[in-house]
MMTF fields as JSON, N, C-alpha, C and O atoms, coordinates in Angstrom:
{
  "mmtfVersion": "1.0.0",
  "mmtfProducer": "UNKNOWN",
  "numBonds": 399,
  "numAtoms": 400,
  "numGroups": 100,
  "numChains": 1,
  "numModels": 1,
  "chainsPerModel": [1],
  "groupsPerChain": [100],
  "chainIdList": ["A"],
  "bondAtomList": [4, 2, 8, 6, 12, 10, 16, 14, 20, 18, 24, 22, 28, 26, 32, 30, 36, 34, 40, 38, 44, 42, 48, 46, 52, 50, 56, 54, 60, 58, 64, 62, 68, 66, 72, 70, 76, 74, 80, 78, 84, 82, 88, 86, 92, 90, 96, 94, 100, 98, 104, 102, 108, 106, 112, 110, 116, 114, 120, 118, 124, 122, 128, 126, 132, 130, 136, 134, 140, 138, 144, 142, 148, 146, 152, 150, 156, 154, 160, 158, 164, 162, 168, 166, 172, 170, 176, 174, 180, 178, 184, 182, 188, 186, 192, 190, 196, 194, 200, 198, 204, 202, 208, 206, 212, 210, 216, 214, 220, 218, 224, 222, 228, 226, 232, 230, 236, 234, 240, 238, 244, 242, 248, 246, 252, 250, 256, 254, 260, 258, 264, 262, 268, 266, 272, 270, 276, 274, 280, 278, 284, 282, 288, 286, 292, 290, 296, 294, 300, 298, 304, 302, 308, 306, 312, 310, 316, 314, 320, 318, 324, 322, 328, 326, 332, 330, 336, 334, 340, 338, 344, 342, 348, 346, 352, 350, 356, 354, 360, 358, 364, 362, 368, 366, 372, 370, 376, 374, 380, 378, 384, 382, 388, 386, 392, 390, 396, 394],
  "bondOrderList": [1, 1, 1, 1, 1, 1, 1, 1, 1, 1, 1, 1, 1, 1, 1, 1, 1, 1, 1, 1, 1, 1, 1, 1, 1, 1, 1, 1, 1, 1, 1, 1, 1, 1, 1, 1, 1, 1, 1, 1, 1, 1, 1, 1, 1, 1, 1, 1, 1, 1, 1, 1, 1, 1, 1, 1, 1, 1, 1, 1, 1, 1, 1, 1, 1, 1, 1, 1, 1, 1, 1, 1, 1, 1, 1, 1, 1, 1, 1, 1, 1, 1, 1, 1, 1, 1, 1, 1, 1, 1, 1, 1, 1, 1, 1, 1, 1, 1, 1],
  "groupList": [{"groupName": "MET", "atomNameList": ["N", "CA", "C", "O"], "elementList": ["N", "C", "C", "O"], "formalChargeList": [0, 0, 0, 0], "bondAtomList": [1, 0, 2, 1, 3, 2], "bondOrderList": [1, 1, 2], "singleLetterCode": "M", "chemCompType": "L-PEPTIDE LINKING"}, {"groupName": "SER", "atomNameList": ["N", "CA", "C", "O"], "elementList": ["N", "C", "C", "O"], "formalChargeList": [0, 0, 0, 0], "bondAtomList": [1, 0, 2, 1, 3, 2], "bondOrderList": [1, 1, 2], "singleLetterCode": "S", "chemCompType": "L-PEPTIDE LINKING"}, {"groupName": "GLU", "atomNameList": ["N", "CA", "C", "O"], "elementList": ["N", "C", "C", "O"], "formalChargeList": [0, 0, 0, 0], "bondAtomList": [1, 0, 2, 1, 3, 2], "bondOrderList": [1, 1, 2], "singleLetterCode": "E", "chemCompType": "L-PEPTIDE LINKING"}, {"groupName": "GLN", "atomNameList": ["N", "CA", "C", "O"], "elementList": ["N", "C", "C", "O"], "formalChargeList": [0, 0, 0, 0], "bondAtomList": [1, 0, 2, 1, 3, 2], "bondOrderList": [1, 1, 2], "singleLetterCode": "Q", "chemCompType": "L-PEPTIDE LINKING"}, {"groupName": "ALA", "atomNameList": ["N", "CA", "C", "O"], "elementList": ["N", "C", "C", "O"], "formalChargeList": [0, 0, 0, 0], "bondAtomList": [1, 0, 2, 1, 3, 2], "bondOrderList": [1, 1, 2], "singleLetterCode": "A", "chemCompType": "L-PEPTIDE LINKING"}, {"groupName": "HIS", "atomNameList": ["N", "CA", "C", "O"], "elementList": ["N", "C", "C", "O"], "formalChargeList": [0, 0, 0, 0], "bondAtomList": [1, 0, 2, 1, 3, 2], "bondOrderList": [1, 1, 2], "singleLetterCode": "H", "chemCompType": "L-PEPTIDE LINKING"}, {"groupName": "ILE", "atomNameList": ["N", "CA", "C", "O"], "elementList": ["N", "C", "C", "O"], "formalChargeList": [0, 0, 0, 0], "bondAtomList": [1, 0, 2, 1, 3, 2], "bondOrderList": [1, 1, 2], "singleLetterCode": "I", "chemCompType": "L-PEPTIDE LINKING"}, {"groupName": "ASN", "atomNameList": ["N", "CA", "C", "O"], "elementList": ["N", "C", "C", "O"], "formalChargeList": [0, 0, 0, 0], "bondAtomList": [1, 0, 2, 1, 3, 2], "bondOrderList": [1, 1, 2], "singleLetterCode": "N", "chemCompType": "L-PEPTIDE LINKING"}, {"groupName": "THR", "atomNameList": ["N", "CA", "C", "O"], "elementList": ["N", "C", "C", "O"], "formalChargeList": [0, 0, 0, 0], "bondAtomList": [1, 0, 2, 1, 3, 2], "bondOrderList": [1, 1, 2], "singleLetterCode": "T", "chemCompType": "L-PEPTIDE LINKING"}, {"groupName": "LEU", "atomNameList": ["N", "CA", "C", "O"], "elementList": ["N", "C", "C", "O"], "formalChargeList": [0, 0, 0, 0], "bondAtomList": [1, 0, 2, 1, 3, 2], "bondOrderList": [1, 1, 2], "singleLetterCode": "L", "chemCompType": "L-PEPTIDE LINKING"}, {"groupName": "ASP", "atomNameList": ["N", "CA", "C", "O"], "elementList": ["N", "C", "C", "O"], "formalChargeList": [0, 0, 0, 0], "bondAtomList": [1, 0, 2, 1, 3, 2], "bondOrderList": [1, 1, 2], "singleLetterCode": "D", "chemCompType": "L-PEPTIDE LINKING"}, {"groupName": "ARG", "atomNameList": ["N", "CA", "C", "O"], "elementList": ["N", "C", "C", "O"], "formalChargeList": [0, 0, 0, 0], "bondAtomList": [1, 0, 2, 1, 3, 2], "bondOrderList": [1, 1, 2], "singleLetterCode": "R", "chemCompType": "L-PEPTIDE LINKING"}, {"groupName": "VAL", "atomNameList": ["N", "CA", "C", "O"], "elementList": ["N", "C", "C", "O"], "formalChargeList": [0, 0, 0, 0], "bondAtomList": [1, 0, 2, 1, 3, 2], "bondOrderList": [1, 1, 2], "singleLetterCode": "V", "chemCompType": "L-PEPTIDE LINKING"}, {"groupName": "LYS", "atomNameList": ["N", "CA", "C", "O"], "elementList": ["N", "C", "C", "O"], "formalChargeList": [0, 0, 0, 0], "bondAtomList": [1, 0, 2, 1, 3, 2], "bondOrderList": [1, 1, 2], "singleLetterCode": "K", "chemCompType": "L-PEPTIDE LINKING"}, {"groupName": "GLY", "atomNameList": ["N", "CA", "C", "O"], "elementList": ["N", "C", "C", "O"], "formalChargeList": [0, 0, 0, 0], "bondAtomList": [1, 0, 2, 1, 3, 2], "bondOrderList": [1, 1, 2], "singleLetterCode": "G", "chemCompType": "PEPTIDE LINKING"}, {"groupName": "CYS", "atomNameList": ["N", "CA", "C", "O"], "elementList": ["N", "C", "C", "O"], "formalChargeList": [0, 0, 0, 0], "bondAtomList": [1, 0, 2, 1, 3, 2], "bondOrderList": [1, 1, 2], "singleLetterCode": "C", "chemCompType": "L-PEPTIDE LINKING"}, {"groupName": "TRP", "atomNameList": ["N", "CA", "C", "O"], "elementList": ["N", "C", "C", "O"], "formalChargeList": [0, 0, 0, 0], "bondAtomList": [1, 0, 2, 1, 3, 2], "bondOrderList": [1, 1, 2], "singleLetterCode": "W", "chemCompType": "L-PEPTIDE LINKING"}, {"groupName": "TYR", "atomNameList": ["N", "CA", "C", "O"], "elementList": ["N", "C", "C", "O"], "formalChargeList": [0, 0, 0, 0], "bondAtomList": [1, 0, 2, 1, 3, 2], "bondOrderList": [1, 1, 2], "singleLetterCode": "Y", "chemCompType": "L-PEPTIDE LINKING"}, {"groupName": "PRO", "atomNameList": ["N", "CA", "C", "O"], "elementList": ["N", "C", "C", "O"], "formalChargeList": [0, 0, 0, 0], "bondAtomList": [1, 0, 2, 1, 3, 2], "bondOrderList": [1, 1, 2], "singleLetterCode": "P", "chemCompType": "L-PEPTIDE LINKING"}],
  "groupTypeList": [0, 1, 2, 3, 0, 4, 5, 4, 6, 7, 4, 8, 7, 9, 4, 10, 6, 9, 2, 11, 12, 9, 10, 13, 14, 6, 12, 6, 4, 14, 10, 6, 13, 6, 3, 6, 4, 10, 6, 10, 9, 9, 8, 6, 13, 6, 11, 9, 12, 6, 15, 1, 12, 10, 13, 4, 0, 2, 0, 14, 6, 7, 16, 16, 3, 3, 10, 1, 17, 9, 1, 4, 13, 4, 13, 13, 8, 14, 9, 2, 13, 2, 7, 8, 4, 18, 14, 13, 13, 1, 4, 11, 18, 2, 4, 13, 0, 13, 4, 11],
  "groupIdList": [1, 2, 3, 4, 5, 6, 7, 8, 9, 10, 11, 12, 13, 14, 15, 16, 17, 18, 19, 20, 21, 22, 23, 24, 25, 26, 27, 28, 29, 30, 31, 32, 33, 34, 35, 36, 37, 38, 39, 40, 41, 42, 43, 44, 45, 46, 47, 48, 49, 50, 51, 52, 53, 54, 55, 56, 57, 58, 59, 60, 61, 62, 63, 64, 65, 66, 67, 68, 69, 70, 71, 72, 73, 74, 75, 76, 77, 78, 79, 80, 81, 82, 83, 84, 85, 86, 87, 88, 89, 90, 91, 92, 93, 94, 95, 96, 97, 98, 99, 100],
  "secStructList": [7, 7, 7, 7, 7, 7, 7, 7, 1, 1, 7, 7, 7, 2, 2, 2, 2, 2, 2, 2, 2, 2, 2, 2, 7, 3, 3, 3, 3, 3, 3, 3, 3, 3, 3, 3, 6, 6, 3, 3, 3, 3, 3, 3, 3, 3, 3, 3, 3, 3, 7, 7, 2, 2, 2, 2, 2, 2, 6, 6, 7, 7, 2, 2, 2, 2, 7, 6, 6, 6, 7, 6, 6, 1, 7, 7, 7, 2, 2, 2, 2, 2, 2, 2, 1, 6, 6, 7, 7, 7, 7, 7, 2, 2, 2, 2, 2, 2, 2, 7],
  "xCoordList": [0.821, 0.0, 0.876, 1.835, 0.568, 1.389, 0.885, -0.318, 1.829, 1.473, 1.342, 2.182, 0.297, 0.071, 0.234, -0.093, 0.75, 0.886, -0.453, -1.098, -0.848, -2.108, -1.81, -0.925, -2.53, -2.38, -3.63, -4.731, -3.448, -4.592, -5.412, -4.898, -6.662, -7.536, -8.064, -8.087, -8.484, -9.033, -7.933, -7.634, -7.354, -6.322, -7.005, -7.989, -6.481, -7.023, -6.25, -5.029, -6.958, -6.278, -6.415, -7.098, -5.777, -5.737, -7.129, -7.428, -7.969, -9.329, -10.128, -10.88, -9.975, -10.678, -10.194, -10.993, -8.9, -8.33, -8.821, -9.211, -8.804, -9.269, -10.748, -11.153, -11.545, -12.97, -13.186, -14.041, -12.435, -12.552, -12.137, -12.796, -11.039, -10.554, -11.565, -11.859, -12.11, -13.067, -14.376, -15.037, -14.752, -15.995, -15.881, -16.781, -14.807, -14.624, -13.935, -14.255, -12.994, -12.216, -10.935, -10.856, -9.95, -8.675, -8.136, -8.259, -7.552, -6.967, -5.48, -5.058, -4.699, -3.245, -2.851, -3.158, -2.186, -1.79, -0.323, 0.176, 0.344, 1.75, 2.253, 1.681, 3.3, 3.934, 5.407, 6.077, 5.892, 7.317, 7.83, 7.284, 8.868, 9.404, 10.911, 11.608, 11.401, 12.843, 13.303, 12.806, 14.265, 14.785, 16.308, 16.969, 16.824, 18.268, 18.438, 17.946, 19.129, 19.387, 18.092, 18.001, 17.099, 15.799, 15.061, 14.232, 15.363, 14.646, 13.897, 14.497, 12.574, 11.765, 11.985, 11.733, 12.453, 12.627, 11.442, 11.03, 10.905, 9.809, 8.958, 9.479, 7.657, 6.721, 5.664, 5.018, 5.487, 4.471, 3.539, 3.982, 2.259, 1.255, 0.484, -0.098, 0.485, -0.162, -1.372, -1.258, -2.521, -3.755, -4.383, -4.725, -4.53, -5.032, -6.172, -6.024, -7.31, -8.459, -8.719, -8.883, -8.756, -9.046, -10.335, -10.407, -11.351, -12.627, -13.446, -13.049, -14.579, -15.459, -16.237, -16.273, -16.855, -17.65, -18.827, -19.15, -19.456, -20.574, -20.154, -20.851, -19.019, -18.512, -18.134, -18.375, -17.538, -17.156, -18.394, -18.388, -19.448, -20.669, -21.315, -21.909, -21.196, -21.705, -20.962, -21.553, -19.666, -18.851, -18.988, -18.438, -19.718, -19.913, -18.884, -18.784, -18.116, -17.118, -17.737, -18.026, -17.939, -18.517, -17.999, -18.755, -16.748, -16.175, -16.243, -16.269, -16.272, -16.292, -17.63, -17.705, -18.686, -19.979, -20.031, -20.807, -19.218, -19.186, -18.088, -18.034, -17.226, -16.125, -16.644, -17.026, -16.661, -17.236, -16.45, -16.981, -15.218, -14.422, -14.729, -14.44, -15.307, -15.612, -17.097, -17.472, -17.95, -19.394, -20.088, -19.848, -20.945, -21.704, -22.789, -23.255, -23.195, -24.25, -23.744, -24.539, -22.433, -21.874, -21.991, -21.838, -22.264, -22.374, -20.984, -20.073, -20.845, -19.56, -19.472, -20.47, -18.26, -18.04, -18.029, -17.974, -18.078, -18.087, -16.88, -17.017, -15.713, -14.494, -14.514, -14.074, -15.018, -15.096, -16.076, -15.813, -17.206, -18.169, -17.541, -17.713, -16.807, -16.175, -15.128, -15.008, -14.371, -13.326, -13.864, -13.201, -15.042, -15.572, -16.647, -17.117, -17.058, -18.087, -17.522, -16.463, -18.212, -17.69, -17.773, -18.824, -16.652, -16.606, -16.727, -16.771, -16.783, -16.935, -15.595, -14.97, -15.158, -13.904, -14.215, -15.127, -13.452, -13.678, -13.036, -12.055, -13.621, -13.074, -11.721, -11.471, -10.875, -9.555, -9.687, -10.604, -8.806, -8.893, -8.852, -9.481, -8.113, -8.036, -9.401, -9.779, -10.139, -11.453, -12.419, -13.261, -12.301, -13.176, -12.892, -13.82, -11.62, -11.25, -11.763, -12.217, -11.694, -12.177, -13.68, -14.204, -14.377, -15.831, -16.284, -17.37, -15.489, -15.843, -15.638, -15.874],
  "yCoordList": [-1.167, 0.0, 1.244, 1.322, 2.19, 3.397, 4.434, 4.597, 5.124, 6.172, 7.491, 7.822, 8.243, 9.534, 10.624, 10.449, 11.753, 12.895, 13.615, 13.89, 13.908, 14.63, 16.116, 16.505, 16.934, 18.387, 18.991, 18.463, 20.089, 20.784, 21.415, 22.192, 21.079, 21.618, 22.985, 23.913, 23.109, 24.366, 25.166, 24.932, 26.077, 26.932, 28.066, 28.634, 28.388, 29.477, 30.741, 30.787, 31.76, 33.012, 33.989, 33.699, 35.118, 36.096, 36.615, 36.842, 36.803, 37.299, 36.317, 36.736, 35.021, 34.008, 34.015, 33.911, 34.138, 34.172, 35.405, 35.314, 36.563, 37.795, 37.707, 38.171, 37.125, 36.96, 36.079, 36.379, 35.011, 34.12, 34.812, 34.677, 35.555, 36.251, 37.289, 37.378, 38.086, 39.109, 38.502, 39.067, 37.368, 36.711, 36.101, 36.269, 35.408, 34.721, 35.599, 35.531, 36.42, 37.251, 36.537, 35.309, 37.317, 36.768, 37.662, 38.886, 37.061, 37.798, 37.504, 36.348, 38.559, 38.432, 39.081, 40.249, 38.339, 38.853, 38.537, 37.477, 39.468, 39.232, 40.232, 41.31, 39.882, 40.755, 40.899, 39.931, 42.11, 42.391, 42.967, 43.944, 42.366, 42.83, 42.987, 42.082, 44.146, 44.406, 44.518, 45.341, 43.668, 43.634, 43.693, 43.203, 44.299, 44.256, 43.906, 44.619, 42.817, 42.352, 42.244, 42.752, 41.587, 41.376, 42.66, 42.662, 43.741, 45.001, 45.288, 45.415, 45.388, 45.68, 47.118, 48.056, 47.284, 48.616, 49.02, 50.18, 48.049, 48.353, 47.105, 46.013, 47.276, 46.192, 46.709, 47.721, 46.019, 46.39, 45.2, 44.092, 45.437, 44.394, 44.731, 45.809, 43.817, 44.033, 43.126, 41.911, 43.705, 42.961, 43.528, 44.71, 42.706, 43.15, 42.239, 41.018, 42.84, 42.09, 42.542, 43.733, 41.596, 41.89, 41.162, 39.935, 41.928, 41.332, 42.363, 43.524, 41.948, 42.865, 43.703, 43.38, 44.772, 45.63, 44.843, 44.986, 44.026, 43.219, 42.287, 42.164, 41.636, 40.714, 41.484, 41.012, 42.672, 43.489, 43.892, 43.832, 44.3, 44.697, 43.493, 43.628, 42.33, 41.099, 40.792, 40.266, 41.121, 40.89, 42.02, 41.929, 43.089, 44.201, 45.3, 46.162, 45.294, 46.334, 47.359, 47.046, 48.585, 49.63, 51.02, 51.99, 51.129, 52.386, 53.486, 54.663, 53.156, 54.171, 54.912, 56.003, 54.336, 55.007, 56.124, 57.067, 56.032, 57.069, 58.099, 59.101, 57.885, 58.807, 59.924, 59.675, 61.155, 62.275, 62.616, 63.273, 62.189, 62.448, 61.442, 61.702, 60.308, 59.275, 59.152, 58.586, 59.669, 59.519, 60.86, 61.539, 61.238, 62.481, 62.353, 63.362, 61.134, 60.904, 60.951, 61.074, 60.854, 60.832, 62.207, 63.229, 62.225, 63.484, 64.027, 63.293, 65.329, 65.957, 66.33, 66.687, 66.241, 66.638, 68.158, 68.834, 68.686, 70.128, 70.799, 71.846, 70.225, 70.801, 70.767, 71.718, 69.686, 69.598, 70.633, 71.249, 70.828, 71.842, 73.225, 74.034, 73.485, 74.791, 75.047, 76.165, 74.01, 74.173, 74.283, 74.862, 73.745, 73.756, 74.803, 74.963, 75.528, 76.552, 77.703, 78.234, 78.101, 79.164, 80.536, 80.936, 81.235, 82.606, 82.753, 83.881, 81.691, 81.785, 81.541, 80.498, 82.519, 82.37, 82.02, 82.576, 81.105, 80.727, 81.753, 82.411, 81.867, 82.796, 82.294, 81.091, 83.224, 82.847, 82.154, 82.47, 81.227, 80.51, 81.441, 81.163, 82.556, 83.494, 84.114, 84.297, 84.435, 85.036, 84.042, 84.42, 82.788, 81.771, 81.595, 81.388, 81.673, 81.51, 82.71, 82.524, 83.939, 85.118, 85.082, 85.559, 84.504, 84.438, 83.51, 83.696, 82.534, 81.602, 82.277, 81.677],
  "zCoordList": [0.0, 0.0, 0.0, 0.767, -0.824, -0.9, 0.089, 0.293, 0.691, 1.65, 0.909, 0.072, 1.211, 0.579, 1.63, 2.804, 1.162, 2.052, 2.147, 1.136, 3.342, 3.543, 3.677, 4.439, 2.956, 3.012, 3.622, 3.466, 4.309, 4.894, 3.782, 2.977, 3.747, 2.707, 3.114, 2.305, 4.355, 4.845, 5.538, 6.709, 4.839, 5.431, 6.185, 5.711, 7.355, 8.151, 7.817, 7.963, 7.373, 7.064, 8.231, 9.213, 8.12, 9.197, 9.543, 10.715, 8.554, 8.808, 9.659, 10.538, 9.41, 10.209, 11.65, 12.581, 11.83, 13.182, 13.926, 15.09, 13.259, 13.879, 14.24, 15.306, 13.375, 13.663, 14.886, 15.719, 15.002, 16.164, 17.453, 18.484, 17.384, 18.58, 19.034, 20.226, 18.099, 18.476, 18.959, 19.831, 18.408, 18.811, 20.201, 21.024, 20.468, 21.748, 22.783, 23.969, 22.341, 23.243, 23.648, 23.626, 24.013, 24.452, 25.566, 25.502, 26.563, 27.684, 27.712, 27.677, 27.776, 27.886, 29.21, 29.449, 30.051, 31.354, 31.6, 31.224, 32.23, 32.542, 33.561, 33.721, 34.233, 35.219, 34.882, 34.519, 35.008, 34.812, 36.128, 36.641, 36.661, 37.933, 37.806, 37.347, 38.217, 38.205, 39.654, 40.423, 40.004, 41.37, 41.357, 40.441, 42.387, 42.636, 44.111, 44.986, 44.376, 45.749, 46.546, 47.664, 45.973, 46.607, 46.981, 47.891, 46.282, 46.473, 45.176, 44.108, 45.291, 44.111, 43.666, 44.422, 42.444, 41.885, 41.017, 41.004, 40.297, 39.376, 39.189, 38.964, 39.283, 39.002, 38.055, 38.325, 36.951, 35.963, 35.783, 35.481, 35.97, 35.768, 34.498, 34.38, 33.57, 32.282, 32.185, 32.346, 31.924, 31.694, 30.421, 30.369, 29.42, 28.123, 27.692, 27.66, 27.36, 26.867, 25.439, 25.177, 24.525, 23.121, 22.768, 22.844, 22.38, 21.987, 21.232, 21.129, 20.707, 20.001, 21.013, 22.2, 20.541, 21.408, 21.987, 23.166, 21.171, 21.651, 22.779, 23.786, 22.604, 23.627, 24.894, 26.005, 24.724, 25.876, 26.677, 27.907, 25.983, 26.675, 27.365, 28.435, 26.752, 27.358, 28.659, 29.602, 28.709, 29.904, 30.922, 32.02, 30.571, 31.496, 31.353, 32.226, 30.277, 30.039, 29.087, 27.932, 29.58, 28.728, 29.094, 29.041, 29.457, 29.917, 28.862, 29.224, 27.595, 26.549, 26.498, 25.932, 27.081, 27.091, 28.125, 27.973, 29.175, 30.196, 29.965, 30.679, 29.004, 28.709, 27.816, 26.673, 28.327, 27.577, 26.317, 25.422, 26.233, 25.035, 23.925, 22.757, 24.279, 23.288, 22.992, 21.966, 23.867, 23.691, 23.9, 24.898, 22.961, 23.091, 24.153, 24.681, 24.471, 25.451, 26.887, 27.819, 27.074, 28.432, 29.068, 28.398, 30.367, 31.099, 31.38, 31.762, 31.183, 31.456, 32.927, 33.553, 33.467, 34.851, 34.93, 33.903, 36.118, 36.306, 35.682, 35.049, 35.846, 35.291, 33.77, 33.125, 33.19, 31.734, 31.187, 30.154, 31.873, 31.44, 31.489, 30.577, 32.573, 32.749, 31.669, 31.167, 31.312, 30.312, 28.892, 28.033, 28.625, 27.265, 27.046, 25.92, 28.096, 27.941, 27.111, 27.446, 26.027, 25.16, 25.841, 26.343, 25.844, 26.346, 27.845, 28.336, 28.579, 30.03, 30.696, 30.501, 31.487, 32.205, 33.653, 34.265, 34.173, 35.567, 36.486, 36.137, 37.665, 38.647, 39.125, 39.197, 39.442, 39.925, 41.275, 42.033, 41.592, 42.879, 44.076, 45.098, 43.964, 45.083, 45.363, 46.52, 44.301, 44.471, 45.1, 45.916, 44.728, 45.314, 46.792, 47.575, 47.196, 48.597, 49.426, 50.555, 48.87, 49.588, 49.775, 50.781, 48.787, 48.867, 49.986, 50.535, 50.329, 51.408, 52.718, 53.766]
}
């Protein structure tokens, strides 16, 4: 009997991989620690979640909806309103302290 080489018929391309990752989501976590003589000089904790917006909302992640720079529906804080109000200058801190 002769042996035949089997080849993959269904090749996975980059678009398929990206679609799977965004559909299911992927978490990348890692820690970087720099020490000298058992003294911690620097610790960096990295947590990265890659997924689609739908998947993120399903997981309860929706920070972009409350960010006033990314969403027109988000409420602006007092400082943001003060900084973006046209033609309105805020009182100097000294004047505010005297008024109290």
